[in-house]
LOLUMNU-16628 format. One record per residue (C-alpha): x, z, y. Coordinates in Angstrom, 1 decimal, padded with zeros to 4 digits, always signed. Each point is the difference from the previous one (the first is absolute). Layout:
LOLUMNU-16628
<rec <X Z Y>>
...
//
This chain:
LOLUMNU-16628
<rec <+006.8 -015.2 -000.5>>
<rec <-001.8 -002.0 -001.6>>
<rec <-002.9 +002.2 -001.7>>
<rec <+001.2 -001.9 -003.7>>
<rec <+003.2 +001.8 +000.6>>
<rec <-001.1 +003.0 +000.7>>
<rec <-002.2 +000.5 -003.3>>
<rec <+003.0 -001.8 -002.1>>
<rec <+002.4 +002.9 +001.6>>
<rec <-003.0 +002.6 -000.8>>
<rec <-000.3 -001.4 -003.4>>
<rec <+003.5 +000.7 -000.4>>
<rec <-000.4 +003.7 +001.0>>
<rec <-003.0 +000.3 -001.5>>
<rec <+001.3 -000.5 -003.7>>
<rec <+001.4 +003.5 +001.0>>
<rec <-003.0 +001.7 +000.4>>
<rec <-001.9 +001.9 -003.3>>
<rec <-003.4 +001.3 -000.1>>
<rec <-000.4 +003.7 +000.7>>
<rec <+003.4 +002.0 +000.0>>
<rec <+002.6 -001.9 +001.3>>
<rec <+003.6 +001.9 -001.2>>
<rec <+003.4 -001.9 +001.3>>
<rec <+003.1 +001.6 -000.7>>
<rec <+003.6 -001.4 +000.7>>
<rec <+002.0 +000.1 -003.6>>
<rec <+001.9 +003.3 -000.2>>
<rec <-002.3 +001.7 +001.8>>
<rec <-000.2 +002.8 -002.3>>
<rec <+003.6 +000.6 -000.1>>
<rec <+000.3 +003.1 +002.8>>
<rec <+003.7 +000.6 -000.8>>
<rec <+001.2 -001.5 +002.9>>
<rec <-002.7 +002.6 +002.0>>
<rec <-001.9 -002.0 +003.2>>
<rec <+002.7 -001.3 +001.4>>
<rec <+002.7 -001.9 -002.3>>
<rec <-001.7 -003.2 +000.0>>
<rec <-002.9 +000.5 +001.3>>
<rec <+002.2 +000.2 +003.5>>
<rec <+001.9 -003.4 -001.3>>
<rec <-002.7 -002.1 -000.5>>
<rec <-002.0 +001.3 +003.2>>
<rec <+003.0 -000.8 +002.5>>
<rec <+000.5 -003.3 -001.9>>
<rec <-004.0 -001.0 +000.4>>
<rec <-000.5 +001.9 +003.6>>
<rec <-002.7 +002.6 -001.9>>
<rec <+000.9 +003.5 +001.1>>
<rec <-000.5 +001.8 -003.2>>
<rec <+000.8 +003.4 +001.5>>
<rec <-000.9 +002.9 -002.7>>
<rec <-002.9 -002.3 -001.1>>
<rec <-000.5 +001.1 -004.2>>
<rec <-002.8 +000.8 -002.6>>
<rec <-002.9 -002.0 -000.2>>
<rec <-002.3 -000.9 +002.9>>
<rec <-003.8 -000.6 -000.3>>
<rec <-001.9 -002.1 +001.4>>
<rec <-003.6 -001.6 +000.1>>
<rec <-002.8 -001.7 +002.0>>
<rec <-000.3 -003.4 +001.9>>
<rec <+000.2 -003.2 -003.1>>
<rec <+000.2 -002.4 +003.3>>
<rec <+003.7 +001.4 +000.6>>
<rec <+001.1 +000.2 -003.9>>
<rec <+001.9 -003.6 -000.2>>
<rec <+002.1 +001.6 +003.3>>
<rec <+000.4 +003.1 -002.1>>
<rec <+001.0 -001.8 -002.8>>
<rec <+003.0 -001.5 +002.1>>
<rec <+001.3 +002.5 +002.0>>
<rec <+000.3 +002.8 -003.1>>
<rec <+001.6 -002.7 -001.6>>
<rec <+002.7 -000.3 +003.2>>
<rec <+000.1 +004.0 +000.2>>
<rec <+000.4 +001.1 -003.9>>
<rec <+002.6 -002.7 -000.5>>
<rec <+001.9 +002.0 +003.2>>
<rec <-001.3 +003.6 -000.5>>
<rec <+000.7 +000.5 -003.9>>
<rec <-001.0 +003.6 -000.1>>
<rec <-003.9 -000.4 +001.1>>
<rec <-002.7 -001.7 -001.7>>
<rec <-002.8 -001.2 +001.7>>
<rec <-003.7 +000.0 -001.7>>
<rec <-002.7 -002.1 +002.1>>
<rec <-003.7 -000.2 -001.1>>
<rec <-002.0 -002.2 +001.8>>
<rec <-003.1 +001.7 -000.4>>
<rec <-001.2 -000.9 +003.2>>
<rec <-000.5 +001.4 +003.3>>
<rec <-002.5 +002.7 -000.5>>
<rec <+001.3 +001.0 -003.6>>
<rec <+003.5 +000.4 +001.5>>
<rec <-001.1 +001.7 +003.2>>
<rec <-001.8 +002.6 -002.5>>
<rec <+003.0 +000.7 -002.4>>
<rec <+002.3 +000.4 +003.3>>
<rec <-002.3 +002.6 +001.5>>
<rec <-000.5 +001.8 -003.6>>
<rec <+004.1 +000.5 +000.0>>
<rec <+000.5 -002.6 -002.8>>
<rec <+002.2 -002.7 +002.1>>
<rec <+002.8 +000.4 +002.1>>
<rec <-001.9 -003.3 +002.4>>
<rec <-003.1 -002.1 -000.4>>
<rec <-000.4 -003.9 +001.4>>
<rec <-003.5 -000.5 +002.0>>
<rec <-000.9 -002.8 +001.0>>
<rec <-002.0 +002.4 +002.8>>
<rec <+001.0 +002.5 +002.1>>
<rec <-000.7 +003.4 -000.7>>
<rec <-003.9 +001.6 +000.8>>
<rec <-000.2 +003.2 +001.2>>
<rec <-001.1 +001.9 -002.9>>
<rec <+002.4 -001.5 -001.5>>
<rec <+003.1 +001.1 +002.5>>
<rec <-001.4 +003.5 -000.6>>
<rec <-000.1 -000.3 -003.9>>
<rec <+003.8 -000.9 +000.7>>
<rec <+001.1 +003.3 +001.7>>
<rec <-000.8 +001.8 -003.6>>
<rec <+003.3 -001.7 -001.3>>
<rec <+001.9 -000.5 +002.9>>
<rec <+001.3 +003.4 +000.8>>
<rec <-000.6 +000.7 +003.8>>
<rec <-000.7 -003.7 +000.7>>
<rec <-002.0 -003.5 -000.6>>
<rec <+000.0 -003.3 -001.4>>
<rec <+000.5 -002.5 +002.2>>
<rec <-000.2 -003.8 -000.5>>
<rec <+003.2 -001.8 +000.3>>
<rec <-000.8 -003.9 +000.2>>
<rec <+002.0 -002.1 -002.1>>
<rec <-001.4 -002.9 -001.5>>
<rec <-002.3 -002.6 +001.3>>
<rec <-001.1 -003.3 -000.7>>
<rec <-002.9 -002.3 -000.4>>
<rec <-003.2 +000.7 -002.3>>
<rec <-000.4 -003.2 -001.8>>
<rec <-003.5 -001.6 -000.7>>
<rec <+000.8 -001.6 -003.1>>
<rec <-002.3 -002.4 -001.6>>
<rec <-000.4 -001.9 -003.9>>
<rec <-002.2 -003.9 +000.9>>
<rec <+001.3 -002.6 -002.2>>
<rec <+000.4 -003.0 +002.4>>
<rec <-000.1 +002.1 +003.4>>
<rec <+004.0 +000.7 +000.8>>
<rec <-000.8 +001.2 +004.0>>
<rec <-002.7 +001.9 +001.3>>
<rec <-001.1 +001.1 +003.2>>
<rec <-002.1 +003.4 +000.4>>
<rec <-001.3 +002.0 +002.8>>
<rec <-000.8 +003.7 +000.0>>
<rec <-003.7 -000.3 +000.3>>
<rec <+000.2 -002.3 -003.3>>
<rec <+002.6 +002.3 -001.3>>
<rec <-002.3 +002.6 +000.5>>
<rec <-003.2 -001.9 -001.3>>
<rec <+002.4 -001.0 -003.2>>
<rec <+000.8 +003.6 -001.2>>
<rec <-003.7 +001.5 +000.9>>
<rec <-001.3 -002.6 -002.6>>
<rec <-001.7 -001.8 +003.2>>
<rec <+002.1 -003.1 -000.5>>
<rec <+000.0 -000.7 -004.0>>
<rec <+000.6 -003.8 -000.7>>
<rec <+002.9 -001.7 +001.2>>
<rec <-001.7 -002.9 +001.2>>
<rec <-001.8 +002.1 +002.4>>
<rec <-000.5 -001.7 +003.6>>
<rec <+001.8 +002.8 +001.8>>
<rec <+003.0 -000.9 -002.5>>
<rec <-000.4 -004.1 +000.7>>
<rec <+000.0 +000.7 +003.4>>
<rec <+003.2 +001.6 +000.4>>
<rec <+001.5 -002.6 -002.5>>
<rec <-001.8 -002.9 +000.7>>
<rec <+002.8 -002.3 -002.0>>
<rec <+000.2 +002.1 -003.1>>
<rec <-001.7 -000.5 -003.4>>
<rec <-001.9 +003.3 -000.5>>
<rec <-001.9 +000.2 -003.3>>
<rec <-003.2 +001.2 -000.9>>
<rec <+001.7 +003.2 -001.5>>
<rec <-001.2 +004.1 -000.1>>
<rec <+002.4 +001.8 +002.4>>
<rec <+001.8 +002.7 -002.0>>
<rec <+001.0 +002.4 +002.2>>
<rec <+002.0 +002.8 -000.9>>
<rec <+000.7 +003.4 +001.9>>
<rec <+002.3 +003.0 -000.6>>
<rec <-001.3 +002.7 -002.6>>
<rec <+002.0 +002.7 +000.8>>
<rec <+000.9 +001.6 +003.8>>
<rec <+001.9 -002.2 +001.9>>
<rec <+001.5 +000.0 +003.5>>
<rec <-000.2 -003.6 -000.9>>
<rec <-004.1 -000.2 +000.1>>
<rec <+000.7 +002.6 +003.2>>
<rec <+001.4 -002.8 +001.8>>
<rec <-001.5 -003.2 -001.1>>
<rec <-003.7 +001.7 +000.8>>
<rec <+001.6 +001.1 +003.1>>
<rec <+000.7 -003.6 +001.1>>
<rec <-003.8 -001.1 -001.0>>
<rec <-001.1 +002.5 +001.8>>
<rec <+001.8 -000.8 +003.1>>
<rec <-000.4 -003.6 -000.2>>
<rec <-003.8 -000.8 -001.4>>
<rec <-001.6 +003.6 +000.9>>
<rec <-003.2 -002.1 -000.4>>
<rec <+000.5 -000.8 -003.0>>
<rec <+002.1 +003.0 -002.2>>
<rec <-002.4 +002.8 +001.0>>
<rec <+002.1 +002.9 -002.2>>
<rec <+002.1 +002.5 +001.2>>
<rec <+003.1 -000.2 -001.7>>
<rec <+002.8 +002.1 -001.7>>
<rec <+002.0 -000.3 -003.4>>
<rec <-003.0 -000.1 -001.8>>
<rec <-001.7 -003.4 -000.4>>
<rec <-003.6 +000.3 +001.1>>
<rec <-001.5 -003.3 -000.3>>
<rec <-002.7 -000.8 -003.0>>
<rec <+000.8 -002.6 -002.3>>
<rec <+003.0 -002.2 -001.4>>
<rec <+002.3 +001.4 -002.4>>
<rec <+002.7 +002.2 +000.4>>
<rec <+003.7 +000.4 -001.5>>
<rec <+003.1 +003.0 +000.2>>
<rec <+002.9 -000.8 +002.5>>
<rec <+001.3 -003.4 +002.0>>
<rec <+001.4 -000.7 -003.2>>
<rec <-003.7 +000.3 -001.9>>
<rec <-001.6 -002.0 +003.0>>
<rec <+002.6 -002.7 +000.1>>
<rec <-000.5 -000.5 -004.0>>
<rec <-003.8 -000.8 +000.3>>
<rec <+001.1 -002.6 +002.3>>
<rec <+002.4 -001.4 -001.8>>
<rec <-001.9 -000.1 -002.9>>
<rec <-004.0 +000.1 +000.7>>
<rec <-001.7 -003.5 +001.5>>
<rec <-001.7 +000.1 +003.3>>
<rec <+002.2 +003.2 +000.6>>
<rec <+000.4 +001.3 +003.8>>
<rec <+002.0 +003.6 +000.8>>
<rec <+002.3 +001.6 +001.8>>
<rec <+003.4 +001.5 -000.3>>
<rec <+003.3 +000.4 +001.7>>
<rec <+002.0 -003.6 +000.3>>
<rec <+002.9 +000.9 -002.4>>
<rec <-003.2 -000.2 -002.5>>
<rec <-000.6 -003.4 +000.7>>
<rec <+002.0 -001.2 -002.6>>
<rec <-000.2 -002.4 -003.0>>
<rec <-001.8 -002.5 +001.8>>
<rec <-002.9 +001.9 +001.9>>
<rec <-000.6 -002.0 +003.2>>
<rec <-001.2 +002.2 +003.3>>
<rec <-002.4 -000.4 +002.3>>
<rec <+001.1 -001.1 +003.1>>
<rec <-001.9 +002.0 +002.9>>
<rec <-002.2 -001.0 +002.9>>
<rec <+000.7 +002.1 +003.3>>
<rec <-000.6 -000.7 +003.4>>
<rec <+003.0 -001.7 +000.1>>
<rec <+000.0 -003.8 +000.1>>
<rec <+001.0 -000.3 -003.5>>
<rec <-000.6 +001.5 -003.2>>
<rec <+002.9 +002.5 -001.2>>
<rec <+001.8 +000.1 -003.2>>
<rec <+001.1 +003.6 -001.7>>
<rec <+003.4 -000.3 +000.5>>
<rec <+002.8 +002.9 +001.1>>
<rec <+000.4 -001.5 +003.1>>
<rec <-003.4 +000.0 +000.8>>
<rec <-000.7 +003.3 -001.1>>
<rec <+002.9 +001.4 +002.3>>
<rec <-001.4 -001.7 +002.8>>
<rec <-003.0 +002.1 -000.4>>
<rec <+001.7 +003.0 -001.0>>
<rec <+002.4 +000.0 +003.3>>
<rec <-003.2 +000.7 +002.1>>
<rec <-000.6 +003.6 -002.2>>
<rec <+000.1 +002.7 +002.2>>
<rec <+001.1 +003.6 -001.2>>
<rec <-002.8 +002.2 +000.3>>
<rec <+000.9 +002.8 -002.2>>
<rec <+000.9 +003.7 +002.2>>
<rec <+003.6 +001.5 -000.7>>
<rec <+002.3 -001.0 -002.8>>
<rec <-003.1 -002.0 -001.6>>
<rec <+000.2 -003.9 +000.4>>
<rec <-003.1 -001.0 -000.5>>
<rec <-000.9 -003.6 +001.1>>
<rec <-003.1 -001.9 +001.7>>
<rec <-000.3 -003.6 -001.1>>
<rec <-002.0 -002.5 +001.6>>
<rec <-002.0 -002.0 -002.7>>
<rec <-001.4 -002.8 +002.5>>
<rec <+003.3 -001.4 +001.5>>
<rec <-000.6 -003.3 +002.3>>
<rec <+003.4 -000.9 +000.4>>
<rec <+001.1 -003.3 -002.0>>
<rec <+001.8 +000.7 -003.5>>
<rec <-000.9 +003.9 +000.4>>
<rec <-001.6 +000.6 -003.8>>
<rec <-003.0 +002.5 +000.3>>
<rec <-000.3 +001.7 -003.2>>
<rec <+003.2 +002.2 -000.2>>
<rec <+000.6 +003.3 -001.7>>
<rec <+002.9 +002.6 +000.7>>
<rec <+001.3 +001.9 -002.9>>
<rec <+000.8 +003.7 +001.0>>
<rec <+002.4 +002.2 -001.9>>
<rec <-001.6 +003.8 +000.3>>
<rec <+002.3 +002.5 -000.2>>
<rec <+000.5 +004.0 +001.5>>
<rec <+001.5 -000.1 +002.8>>
<rec <+001.0 +003.8 -000.4>>
<rec <+000.0 +001.9 -003.5>>
<rec <+001.1 -002.6 -002.5>>
<rec <+000.9 +001.5 -003.0>>
<rec <+003.8 +000.8 +000.3>>
<rec <+000.8 -001.7 -003.6>>
<rec <-001.8 -003.5 +001.3>>
<rec <+001.1 -000.1 +003.3>>
<rec <+003.2 -001.4 +000.5>>
<rec <-001.1 -002.7 -002.6>>
<rec <-003.0 -000.6 +002.1>>
<rec <+001.5 -000.3 +003.2>>
<rec <+003.1 -002.5 -001.3>>
<rec <-002.5 -002.5 -002.1>>
<rec <-002.6 +000.2 +003.6>>
<rec <+003.2 -000.6 +002.3>>
<rec <+000.8 -003.2 -002.4>>
<rec <-003.4 -001.5 +000.0>>
<rec <+000.0 +000.4 +004.0>>
<rec <+003.8 -001.3 +000.1>>
<rec <+000.7 -003.6 +001.1>>
<rec <+000.9 -001.0 -003.9>>
<rec <-003.2 +001.6 -001.2>>
<rec <-002.1 -001.6 +002.9>>
<rec <+002.0 -003.6 -000.9>>
<rec <-001.1 +000.5 -003.2>>
<rec <-004.1 -000.8 +000.8>>
<rec <-000.3 -003.5 +001.3>>
<rec <+001.4 -001.4 -002.7>>
<rec <-002.5 +002.3 -002.6>>
<rec <-002.8 -001.2 +002.4>>
<rec <-000.1 +002.8 +001.9>>
<rec <+000.2 +000.6 +004.1>>
<rec <+002.6 +002.6 +000.9>>
<rec <-000.9 +002.5 +003.2>>
<rec <+000.8 -001.5 +003.5>>
<rec <+003.2 +002.0 +001.0>>
<rec <-001.9 +002.0 +002.4>>
<rec <-002.1 +001.8 -002.9>>
<rec <+002.8 -000.1 -002.3>>
<rec <+002.4 +001.7 +002.3>>
<rec <-002.4 +003.1 +000.2>>
<rec <-000.2 -000.3 -003.8>>
<rec <+003.6 +000.9 -000.1>>
<rec <+000.1 +002.6 +002.3>>
<rec <-003.0 +001.9 -001.2>>
<rec <+001.6 -000.3 -003.6>>
<rec <+003.4 +001.5 +000.7>>
<rec <-001.7 +003.1 +001.6>>
<rec <-001.8 +000.5 -003.6>>
<rec <+000.3 +003.7 -000.7>>
//
């Protein structure tokens, strides 16, 4: 799939996004005269979505990277399960996990696997259980830029690290020229933007820099931005908006946000040719991930320094965070039903056209089995 087509389709789905809480319901969802069966079961059978006993409001929050995917899922799901309202608030991974461990949401989205202290905190809301990681959405972290007259740009990990650490501050720097001998690089100040909120995208972006450019990125990493200098914005949409409107800018965000003409960097790896940020190239990298979680937890270990041709190194996986046991009785049916749809063949089938990478078969099969056992 060409990147241009991915971005065009992502724009169409991205038009569904709203800032703050997302509340999508099907027409007539407040008509409960038919009970939890009735119209829902009929619509579900037509769309292969199993509503089961799902009803009521489902609150969730977290990763903004997956927001466009959630928009697409919610639109399809509530058209079948008319007794369910889903509110997804893209607050960022850190805030999403906090809201979940405080019992405010039925599940959370996070671009980083749970830390031990977060699992421990979850035991207060997961009666006789704990929170687990369910890998659901994959994709490349695109590095988008706005430099007039430059339609193609190659960068390697050391150069990206120096740009975001304020060590390279001008677009005609020799390091950038060396990687782009044919580009007309202007004498223009670089405006590097990072996330102001706690973000799993930041966590994965800096993990890549630590792994691929250890001599140039000396920070510990995590959901909070640590490097000095640069400018900040809230959420993936905020970063993409800044790149679109700011000459000389560069930032990082999930590929589905690289729309409205935002051009993305081709990343030089150990392979012979630089790798473009595409769904296919991200899938090639995610396919090599290993499950490192224990028990029902399906946390993955990603390879940020692939040397295979066409493997894009800057990838993230978004996890849905849910209780393995002890889910609230009033939200458990809707939680399982919606998560089942997200992990289903139909649900995963929506991802590529929205600019995301579906989970590899081996991984998503385990996710489906785990969801079926949630209690």
